[in-house]
N, C-alpha and C positions, 0 to 999 in steps of 0.2 A: 504494500500500500504506500502510495506517495502522497505526502502532505502538500498543501498549497498548490494544487493543480489549477490550471486556468480553465479546465473543462472537466466535468465529472460525468460519469455514466449513470444517470437517473432518468426518470420519465421525461424530464425536460432538462435542458442544460443552458448555462449562461456562457456565452462566448466572451472573448477578450474585449469585444466592443460593446459590452453590456447589452447584448441582444439575447433574447430567450428563444431557443429552438426546441421543437419537439423531437422525440427520439424516433427515427424512421422504423427501427426494428419493432418497437412497441406498437406503432401505428399499423404496421403490416399485420401484426397479431390480431388487432381489433378488426381490420378489414377482412381477415380470413375466418372470423368467427361465423359459425353456421347460424341459420335462422333459429330463433328461440322456440323451443317446444314446451317449456315449462316456465312458471313464474320465477323460479330461482335463476334460470338462465337469463331472463329479462333483467332481473336485479343485477346479475353479474355484468351483463353488457353495459347497463347504465352506469354501474360503479366504475368500470374500467374506462369508459368513455368520458366520464366526469373529470378524470385527471387532466384531460385536455380541453376542458370547456373554455379556458382562457384563449385558446387558439381558434375557437369557433364562434363567429358572431351569431347571436340569436339561438344559442344552444338549447335553452329551455323551450323555446318555441318549436324547434325541430324535434325535440324529444317528448313533446307534450303527450302525444298518443301513447307512448310507452310508459310515461309516468302515470297516466290514467289506468293503465293495465295493471300496475303493481300496487294500486291502492288496496288497503285492507278490505277483504270481503268481495273483491272482484275476481271472477273466474276468468281464466285464460281463454280468450277467444281471439285467435289470430285472424286478421282480415287484411284487405288491401291497404287500408289506411296505416296499419301498424307496419306492414312490410315496406310501404313507401317511406314511413318515418325512419325505419332502420336504414334503408338505402340512402336517404338524404343525409342522415347523420354520418354514415360511413364516408360518403362523398365529401362532406364538409371537413371531416378529419383527415382525409387524404390530401387536401390542398395544403401546400407548404405555406405556412405563415410564420413570420418572424416578428416578435414583439420587442419593443424597446421601452426603456424607462423614459419618462418625460424629462426634458431639459428645462429646468426651472429658470434658466437665464433667458429663455424665449417665451413668447406668448403662445398659449395653446388653448384649445377649446375643449371643455368637458361636455360630452353629450350623454344624457341619461334618457332611459326609455323604460316605460312600465306598461305591461299589457295584463289582460286578465289571467294569463298563465305564466308570467315571468317578469323579472326585473333585471335590468342590465345597465351598465355605464361604460362609456368608451372615452 
């Protein structure tokens, strides 16, 4: 183990230029996950995907149909809407996004958004 590395192997990493990148190997694992056949698998998919929610704009909105599926007392009924939600979420995770920290020496705009199914800020 080397201390004080400029880049570490975790679900996301910080580059030397203070940019946050996702781990392509972990994203590939999510993309190769099969369709969910049980509520536990939906929980698992949402849990793993949530690690990367910072890289996906409107994550909660994209995953809304899946979150409704895992509510307590809901029986698993897989349909086109849920298949489409899974597909759209995987596509959004597959897009390479790089995040940076704000430069407080410059002016920037904070944009917040709230919907009936989620809350976010950029």
